[in-house]
C-alpha angles and dihedrals in degrees: 000000000000127000100191083223095295111182115233128192115209116201114189132134092213106091093200095052091043091054094046093049092047092049093047095048093046089053087051090058103263130130106237136196123177136207128194099212145353095279092050090048092053092052091052093046091051089068106025138050123218137197093219140005119214103200130188114219100206106066130140115254110009110019127222096257092055091048091047092052092050095046092049090061090059110027138032097213110137114254127207113194122213120197144157088221112094100177116128090232090057092050090049091049090053094048091046088053088060104266117152095212142359128219123187124220131274097043138165113255090230091057090053090052092049092050092047091049091049093050093048091050090054093048117092114253109267122233113254110274115256110232107215122196121248093215127037116208118212105176108280090356127079127191119207104214097195094049096035089228131140120208135187103197106307093338121100111227110221113230127193119232091259092047089051091051091049091053091051090051093049097045089053087059104033114184090003122112115243116202122232089243091054091048090051091050094047093046092048090059089060094045094251130128112320106188125092092228090052089050090055090053092050091049090053091051092046091051090057088061096045110031130070087213110023090189089063103035117200100177108025097048134185110231108204112243092358108066129239132337135193108220110184128193112276112237 
């Protein structure tokens, strides 16, 4: 059985079971991440995407069915519920919460693999993941995306709140033009400047911090008829 390196998230409060499942699935060719409870799972899911979530129902605090119901409102990732409860009503509750399948404990490892394979076959093929850089290089300037910091050599470049928001917008669309109207809309969501003329002023100020010659911008370009575009150095 091949996994094509599908990435699975295991959510189980039992450290021993979590470890055994992770070890077994890794040996079966999967990429595996684990979470100890619902809160931990949410933190992981806020930064990573998965091909499948294997979720234990009986957890202290928020249980698996509640987490499944909440996740289903926000993501379409397939969910396989694991539980020691074998009652029909429990299975129905899990499926009604949005689970794709339900496996009672104890279970044979091979059955888990077969159910995972069946779910992944039914899932639409995902688009290839876009690998985004952690640091954007703009000549002598570098912008750390995760930290939201701009540096020129060893010197931290101070950015205003609006400039920081502009950088976040541009790094999410590297080498793609962003219209003035879109910039206004995105900035308004963060409470920053919301007029096109004000955006032009902020772009001019940001260029002074990025470009060697702001009058002839190399990195924060004006795209005629389309808006502005951040075009970093290609490494």
